[in-house]
C-alpha positions in Angstrom: 27.5 72.6 -132.6 29.4 71.5 -129.5 30.4 67.9 -128.3 31.1 68.6 -124.6 28.3 68.2 -122.3 30.1 68.2 -118.9 33.3 67.5 -117.0 33.5 64.1 -116.3 36.6 64.0 -113.8 39.8 65.9 -113.2 42.9 64.3 -112.2 45.1 65.5 -109.6 48.6 64.4 -108.8 49.9 63.0 -105.4 53.2 61.5 -104.6 54.0 57.9 -104.1 53.0 57.8 -100.5 49.9 60.0 -100.7 46.9 57.5 -101.0 46.4 57.8 -97.3 46.2 61.4 -97.2 44.0 61.7 -100.3 41.3 59.7 -98.5 41.9 61.9 -95.4 41.4 65.1 -97.5 38.8 64.1 -100.1 37.1 61.4 -98.2 37.2 62.9 -94.4 37.4 66.7 -94.8 35.5 67.3 -97.9 32.8 64.1 -97.4 33.5 62.7 -101.0 32.8 59.0 -101.3 35.7 56.7 -102.4 35.0 54.5 -105.6 36.8 51.6 -106.6 38.9 52.8 -109.8 39.0 50.3 -112.7 41.0 46.7 -112.1 43.5 47.8 -114.9 44.6 51.1 -113.3 47.0 50.9 -110.2 48.5 53.8 -107.9 45.2 55.9 -108.4 42.3 56.7 -105.6 39.0 57.8 -107.1 36.1 59.9 -105.4 32.6 60.6 -106.7 32.2 64.3 -106.9 28.2 64.3 -106.9 25.6 61.9 -108.1 26.0 62.4 -111.7 29.4 60.6 -112.4 31.7 63.4 -112.0 35.1 62.3 -110.0 38.3 63.0 -108.9 41.0 60.7 -109.7 44.1 61.1 -107.7 47.0 59.6 -109.7 50.6 59.0 -108.3 53.0 61.5 -110.2 56.6 59.4 -109.7 58.4 63.0 -110.1 55.7 64.5 -108.2 56.2 68.5 -107.6 53.3 70.6 -106.1 51.9 73.4 -108.6 50.8 76.4 -106.4 50.0 79.0 -108.8 46.3 79.2 -110.2 46.1 76.0 -111.8 42.8 74.3 -109.9 39.8 72.4 -110.0 36.6 73.7 -108.6 33.9 71.5 -106.7 30.3 72.8 -106.8 29.0 72.4 -102.9 25.6 72.4 -101.5 26.1 74.8 -98.5 29.3 76.6 -98.5 28.9 77.9 -95.1 28.3 74.7 -93.4 31.3 73.3 -95.3 33.6 76.3 -94.3 32.9 75.6 -90.6 33.4 71.8 -91.2 36.9 72.9 -92.6 37.7 75.1 -89.9 37.1 72.2 -87.4 39.6 69.7 -89.3 42.1 72.9 -89.4 42.1 73.3 -93.2 43.3 76.9 -93.9 41.1 78.7 -96.3 42.1 81.2 -98.9 39.8 83.9 -99.5 39.6 85.0 -103.1 37.6 87.5 -105.6 33.6 87.6 -104.9 31.5 86.6 -107.8 27.9 87.6 -107.7 25.5 84.4 -106.6 28.8 82.1 -106.6 30.4 82.4 -103.0 33.8 80.8 -102.9 36.9 79.9 -101.4 39.9 77.9 -102.1 41.8 75.5 -100.3 44.7 73.3 -100.7 44.9 69.5 -100.7 47.9 67.9 -98.7 49.6 68.0 -102.1 49.2 71.5 -102.7 46.7 71.1 -105.4 44.5 74.3 -105.3 41.1 73.6 -105.2 38.0 76.3 -105.4 35.0 75.4 -103.7 31.5 77.5 -104.7 28.0 77.0 -104.4 25.9 78.3 -107.2 22.9 80.4 -105.6 21.8 82.1 -109.1 23.1 83.7 -112.2 26.5 85.6 -112.2 26.6 88.9 -113.6 
């Protein structure tokens, strides 16, 4: 019997002066809608990640240091080729990766070097 039903949110660290860059990348480049976080929290910027209550939380890490290895979050998108074109127009570098059947995907890095996988689900993988 499992208790976990879905990933509700993921949190990514940003430096103390990173809110504007977070808004530019997640809001403008990725087209995510910013949402108001709880009033009890400060130094955070939240974004909706789809209509089902999924979220990306950008939080200030006082001793921020980029972690450029394989630690990442993955965002499912509705049209990966349109997004690829849009990101190229925004001069966002894209990193190709190993192909997965029915999961076209690539990686980008946010302005803080957090690794983000972008994928489209087109069917079952093998």
